[in-house]
N, C-alpha and C positions, 0 to 999 in steps of 0.2 A: 918343593920336593914332592914327587908323585909316589904315594903309598898304595897304589892300586895293585892287586895281586896279578901275577902273570896269567895269561889266558890258559884255560884248561887244555890238556893235550887232546888232539883229535882222536876220536874213537876208531878202533880197528874195524873196517867195514865187514870183514868176515865174522868177527865176534858179534857185531850188532845183528847180522843176518842170522847167526845161530840162535841168538836170544829171541829174535822175532819168531823164528820157526818153532822154538820151544814154547813160546807163549801161545801160538796158534794151536799146537798140539795139546797143550794143557787145557785150553778152552774146549776143544773137542772132547777130550777125555772126561772133563767134569760135566759137560752136557750129556754125554752118554750115561754117566752115573745118575744124573738127575732124572733122565728118562726111565732108567731101571727102577729108581726109587718111586717114581710116579706110578709105574705099572704094579709094583708091589702094593702101593696104597690102594689102587683100584681093585686089586684082588683081596683087599682087606686083610693083609698080613700083619698089620700093626694093631695092637689092642687100644691104642689111644685115639684112633680114628676108625669108625665103623659106619656102615650103612651108606646113605646118600651123601653124607659129608665126605666119606672116603673116596667115593667116585668123583665128586667135584674137586676135592683136593688133589687127587691123582691126575685128573685131567689137566688141571692148572700146572702141575709139576711136569707132566709130559710135554705140554706145549712150551713151557719155559725151557726145558732141556733141549727140545728140538730147535728152538730159536738160538740157544747158545751153541748147539752143535753145528747148525747150518749157516745161520745169518751172521753171527758175530765174527767167525773167522774170515768171511768175505768182506765184512766192513774193515777188519784189521788189515787185510791184504790191500784194500783200496787206499787206506791211510798210509801203509808202508810204501806203496808205489808213488804216492805224492811226495814222501820224504825218504828218498833212498839213503842208505848208509853213506856217510861222507868220510 
């Protein structure tokens, strides 16, 4: 007797496309927030980081945010093109 579970239902392609679009938008939005946070750090708006450390920290945050805003969505799009919703 075979006790294997039935195969999962195939996902709705439209629903998968909406989820992917939402994920890309979320990455862009969070990247923009990280960039803004980095600029605030560069302007030394936080008491916990000041001086040269604030500028270095802010620069790292801005570069990270830009990477997340520009590069990550493109990588996700390339991945989604390889695996279209089925």
